[in-house]
N, C-alpha and C positions, 0 to 999 in steps of 0.2 A: 618275136613280139617286140623286142627293143627296136629293131630296124623299122618296123611298121609305124611305131609311135614317132620315131625320129623323122621318117619320110612325111608323115602327116603334119608334123610340126614344121618341117621345112617348107612344105607346100603352102601352109596357111600362116606363115610368119607375118604377113601384112595385116592379118585380121586381129592380131593381138600384139600391141606395141611392147608389152612386157616380155615377149618371147624373142625379141630381136637379138638379145644377148646369146640365145641358143646357137646362133651361127657365127659367133665371134671366135670360137675355139673349135679344134678338130673333134670329130665324133668320139674318138677314144677318151676324151676328157670328161665324158658324161657317163653317169651310171644308168641303171635300168629304169629309174624314174625321171630321166632326162634332166638331171641336176648335176652340176659340176662336182667331180670327184676331188678329193684331197690329192694334190700332186706331190712329187718327191720332195720338193722344198718344204712343203708344209709338214710332211711326215718327219723330216729331219729336225725341223724346229720343235715339233711336239716331243720327239725323242730326247732332244737336249733338255727341254723343260721338265721332262719326267725322269731325268737320269737318277735322281735320288731314290725313286721307287725301284728302278732296276738295280741300283747298287745295293739297296737294302735286301731285295729279293735274292740277288746273287750271293750276298754274304750269309743269308740264312741257308742257302743250298750248300755253301762251302762248309763242310763239317769239321775240317781241321782247324783253321784259324778264321773265325768269323769277322773279326775286326780288321784284318789285314787289308781287305778290299776297301772298307770304309775309310781307313787311315790313308789310303792312297789318294782319295779325292776330297776328304773332309778332315778338318783338324780334330773334331770330336763329334760325339753323338748329337749335341745341340745343333751343330751346323747341318748335319744330315736331317734333323727334324725341321729346321728352318727351310731347307731345300724342299722337303716334302710339302710344307705349307705353301711355299712359293709356287709349287706345281699344281695346286688345287684348281686354278683356272684352266689349266691344260687338261686336267682330269674331267672337268665339266664339258669341255669341247669334245673329248673322246666319247663321253656319255651321250651328248647330243648327236654326234655322228652315228653312233650305234642305233639310236632311236629315230634317225632322220628318215621318216617315211611320210607319205601323203596324209596319213591319219594321226600324225604326231600331235600331242597336246600343246597348248599355247606356251607352256613353260619351255619345252624343247625348242620351239620356234624362236622364243626370246633369247635363249642361250645361244643358239646358232647365229642369230642376227647380230649378237654382240661378240662374236668370236674373235674378230680382230682386236677389239679392246681388251678382251680377256688374255689374248696372247701377249699383247704389249705390256699389260700389267704384270703378267708372270715373268716376262723377260726383265723388266725393271726391278722386280723383287729379287730375282736371281743376282742381278748386279749389286743390289744393296746388301745382300747377305754377306758379301765379302768384307764389308766394313764392321760387322757385328763384333768380331773379336777385338777390334780397335776400340770400339765404344765400351766394351765390357772390361777392357784392360788386360785381357788374357794374351794379347799379342801386340807387338810394337811395330810390326811392318806387315805389308801385304806380300805374300809369296808370289812367285811367277805364275803358278796355276791360278791364283786369284785374279791377277791382271788379265790372263787369258779368258777367264770366265766373264769378267767385266766387259772386255772387248767383244766377245761372242754375243753376250746378252744385248749390248747396244747395237750390234750388227743385225741381230734378229729383230729387235724393235724397229729398226729402220726398214728392213725388208718387208716386214708385215705392214708397216705404214704405207710404203710406196708401191707395193706390188698390186697391179690391177687384177691379176688372177685371184689373189687372196681376197681382195675386195669383192670381186664378182662371186667367188665361191661362197662367201658368208652372206651375200645378199640373195643367193639362190637357194630356194627350198622347194621340195616336191609339192606340186599342187594336187588338190583332191580331184 
């Protein structure tokens, strides 16, 4: 069924100017609704932005020393909580991705259309989290892992802003 839809779309691409983008990427980049899939770069970005959720989940599963894993990545529980708050925009994108069907409500379409902005906001918030201990006075310097997180967050924001695939993916939504 997917191939038939794609063939019809390919043959009739001149009739609908909005579907010209459908031929910009190889066929494996599209899902069953002829919409762009999240590529590997986008999944890695989302994984980085949701790392606090994974760390919290893995620390709950670890029965012996629950705080050991959290202490490896965060200075305290407040930082883990702030990381989870900074990851909320990425959680919204995952939710919109799960509900991304032709019959999706307008709220899901709006979240998906603003996906790039949400990813950039989440990346910038992750970079700002590193400075919270300095502002609170609990730390007097930024550790090496903090600098790495700042650099990765800024690289992610740049990639999301400049990538044509990410732009096209968030502007593409299954039609009814």
